[in-house]
Short mmCIF file of the C-alpha atoms (twelve columns), coordinates in Angstrom:
data_MODEL
# 
_entry.id   MODEL 
# 
loop_
_atom_site.group_PDB 
_atom_site.id 
_atom_site.type_symbol 
_atom_site.label_atom_id 
_atom_site.label_alt_id 
_atom_site.label_comp_id 
_atom_site.label_asym_id 
_atom_site.label_seq_id 
_atom_site.Cartn_x 
_atom_site.Cartn_y 
_atom_site.Cartn_z 
_atom_site.pdbx_PDB_model_num 
ATOM 1   C CA . MET A 1   114.185 -33.488 -19.854 1 
ATOM 2   C CA . PRO A 2   113.916 -36.698 -22.138 1 
ATOM 3   C CA . LEU A 3   116.279 -39.018 -22.497 1 
ATOM 4   C CA . ARG A 4   116.507 -38.629 -26.969 1 
ATOM 5   C CA . LEU A 5   117.168 -35.245 -26.072 1 
ATOM 6   C CA . VAL A 6   119.869 -34.523 -24.026 1 
ATOM 7   C CA . PRO A 7   122.927 -35.583 -26.538 1 
ATOM 8   C CA . TYR A 8   121.096 -33.685 -28.644 1 
ATOM 9   C CA . VAL A 9   121.111 -30.385 -26.403 1 
ATOM 10  C CA . ILE A 10  124.516 -31.304 -25.493 1 
ATOM 11  C CA . ARG A 11  125.767 -31.162 -29.425 1 
ATOM 12  C CA . GLU A 12  123.568 -28.327 -30.840 1 
ATOM 13  C CA . LEU A 13  123.918 -26.004 -27.333 1 
ATOM 14  C CA . GLN A 14  127.421 -26.773 -26.020 1 
ATOM 15  C CA . ALA A 15  125.236 -27.611 -22.292 1 
ATOM 16  C CA . GLN A 16  127.791 -28.818 -19.903 1 
ATOM 17  C CA . ASN A 17  127.040 -30.314 -16.826 1 
ATOM 18  C CA . LEU A 18  124.013 -32.388 -18.554 1 
ATOM 19  C CA . PHE A 19  123.084 -35.693 -17.352 1 
ATOM 20  C CA . GLN A 20  120.261 -38.205 -17.663 1 
ATOM 21  C CA . LEU A 21  119.201 -40.379 -15.154 1 
ATOM 22  C CA . GLN A 22  117.074 -43.880 -14.918 1 
ATOM 23  C CA . PRO A 23  113.866 -43.115 -13.929 1 
ATOM 24  C CA . VAL A 24  113.090 -43.841 -9.785  1 
ATOM 25  C CA . ARG A 25  109.578 -44.498 -8.693  1 
ATOM 26  C CA . ASP A 26  109.075 -42.951 -5.653  1 
ATOM 27  C CA . VAL A 27  106.243 -42.661 -3.415  1 
ATOM 28  C CA . THR A 28  105.353 -41.364 0.213   1 
ATOM 29  C CA . PRO A 29  106.523 -42.881 2.820   1 
ATOM 30  C CA . LEU A 30  103.372 -44.700 4.205   1 
ATOM 31  C CA . LEU A 31  102.780 -46.351 0.779   1 
ATOM 32  C CA . ILE A 32  106.286 -47.405 0.768   1 
ATOM 33  C CA . ARG A 33  105.346 -49.344 3.240   1 
ATOM 34  C CA . GLU A 34  102.580 -51.126 1.962   1 
ATOM 35  C CA . PHE A 35  104.252 -51.753 -1.501  1 
ATOM 36  C CA . GLN A 36  107.236 -53.268 -0.368  1 
ATOM 37  C CA . ARG A 37  105.429 -54.883 1.760   1 
ATOM 38  C CA . TRP A 38  103.370 -56.752 -1.464  1 
ATOM 39  C CA . MET A 39  105.562 -55.791 -4.603  1 
ATOM 40  C CA . GLY A 40  109.297 -56.886 -2.918  1 
ATOM 41  C CA . ARG A 41  112.004 -53.858 -2.427  1 
ATOM 42  C CA . LEU A 42  113.519 -54.697 -6.271  1 
ATOM 43  C CA . VAL A 43  110.527 -52.327 -7.405  1 
ATOM 44  C CA . LEU A 44  110.477 -49.232 -5.159  1 
ATOM 45  C CA . LEU A 45  113.163 -47.456 -3.868  1 
ATOM 46  C CA . ASP A 46  113.017 -45.317 -0.695  1 
ATOM 47  C CA . PRO A 47  113.256 -41.487 -1.024  1 
ATOM 48  C CA . LYS A 48  116.696 -41.185 -0.237  1 
ATOM 49  C CA . ARG A 49  118.148 -44.433 -2.101  1 
ATOM 50  C CA . GLY A 50  116.388 -42.600 -5.464  1 
ATOM 51  C CA . ALA A 51  118.154 -39.431 -5.265  1 
ATOM 52  C CA . ASP A 52  121.325 -41.022 -4.658  1 
ATOM 53  C CA . THR A 53  122.570 -40.777 -8.061  1 
ATOM 54  C CA . LEU A 54  120.779 -37.220 -8.751  1 
ATOM 55  C CA . VAL A 55  123.606 -36.074 -5.475  1 
ATOM 56  C CA . TRP A 56  126.244 -38.010 -6.300  1 
ATOM 57  C CA . LEU A 57  126.058 -36.346 -10.200 1 
ATOM 58  C CA . ALA A 58  125.269 -33.176 -8.834  1 
ATOM 59  C CA . SER A 59  128.316 -33.114 -6.262  1 
ATOM 60  C CA . SER A 60  130.984 -36.059 -7.185  1 
ATOM 61  C CA . PRO A 61  134.237 -34.498 -8.552  1 
ATOM 62  C CA . GLU A 62  134.367 -37.981 -10.316 1 
ATOM 63  C CA . VAL A 63  131.721 -36.481 -12.800 1 
ATOM 64  C CA . ALA A 64  133.262 -33.050 -12.917 1 
ATOM 65  C CA . GLY A 65  132.904 -32.257 -16.936 1 
ATOM 66  C CA . ALA A 66  131.667 -35.797 -18.123 1 
ATOM 67  C CA . SER A 67  128.588 -34.073 -19.395 1 
ATOM 68  C CA . GLY A 68  125.793 -36.226 -21.275 1 
ATOM 69  C CA . GLY A 69  125.659 -39.472 -19.749 1 
ATOM 70  C CA . TYR A 70  123.362 -41.552 -18.887 1 
ATOM 71  C CA . TYR A 71  123.332 -42.626 -15.493 1 
ATOM 72  C CA . ALA A 72  121.432 -45.631 -12.985 1 
ATOM 73  C CA . LYS A 73  122.770 -46.395 -9.907  1 
ATOM 74  C CA . ARG A 74  125.940 -43.900 -10.020 1 
ATOM 75  C CA . ARG A 75  126.967 -46.122 -12.646 1 
ATOM 76  C CA . LEU A 76  127.430 -45.133 -16.289 1 
ATOM 77  C CA . ALA A 77  125.134 -46.775 -18.563 1 
ATOM 78  C CA . THR A 78  123.729 -47.157 -22.256 1 
ATOM 79  C CA . PRO A 79  120.019 -46.100 -22.714 1 
ATOM 80  C CA . SER A 80  117.629 -47.761 -25.316 1 
ATOM 81  C CA . ARG A 81  117.934 -47.546 -28.686 1 
ATOM 82  C CA . GLU A 82  115.139 -45.281 -28.617 1 
ATOM 83  C CA . ALA A 83  116.727 -42.613 -26.716 1 
ATOM 84  C CA . ARG A 84  119.865 -42.235 -28.568 1 
ATOM 85  C CA . ASP A 85  117.626 -41.771 -31.980 1 
ATOM 86  C CA . ALA A 86  119.525 -38.360 -32.911 1 
ATOM 87  C CA . ALA A 87  116.770 -37.812 -35.722 1 
ATOM 88  C CA . ALA A 88  114.038 -38.678 -33.059 1 
ATOM 89  C CA . ALA A 89  115.439 -36.215 -30.723 1 
ATOM 90  C CA . ARG A 90  116.171 -33.513 -33.338 1 
ATOM 91  C CA . ARG A 91  112.446 -33.438 -34.335 1 
ATOM 92  C CA . LEU A 92  111.880 -33.533 -30.594 1 
ATOM 93  C CA . TRP A 93  113.646 -30.690 -29.725 1 
ATOM 94  C CA . GLN A 94  112.213 -28.779 -32.753 1 
ATOM 95  C CA . GLU A 95  108.500 -29.739 -32.123 1 
ATOM 96  C CA . SER A 96  109.159 -28.538 -28.336 1 
ATOM 97  C CA . GLU A 97  110.737 -25.131 -29.814 1 
ATOM 98  C CA . ARG A 98  107.530 -24.646 -31.737 1 
ATOM 99  C CA . LEU A 99  104.637 -25.642 -29.139 1 
ATOM 100 C CA . THR A 100 106.727 -23.327 -26.957 1 
ATOM 101 C CA . GLY A 101 106.888 -20.433 -29.368 1 
ATOM 102 C CA . LEU A 102 110.829 -20.103 -29.492 1 
ATOM 103 C CA . THR A 103 110.700 -20.763 -33.328 1 
# 
């Protein structure tokens, strides 16, 4: 789900246990070795590290009932200004409904 939609969906649909995650770059294990050699460990994450925050959000009592937060590396973070734009989120949601035939 696009970042800007999460707060809108929570507010409008009273959704619960909905979180936002920092996008993770993930590639196959074979490519990881090659890219890490050239680009360094700061750019790419292996699948285990890439999934860590997602698994933590799904299973940790620390965030139970804390719907709507944006998380990066198991920490609550602030998404970009564009991702927090409520008017843009509303337009995106309405256009998504129109395109999928839900309206």
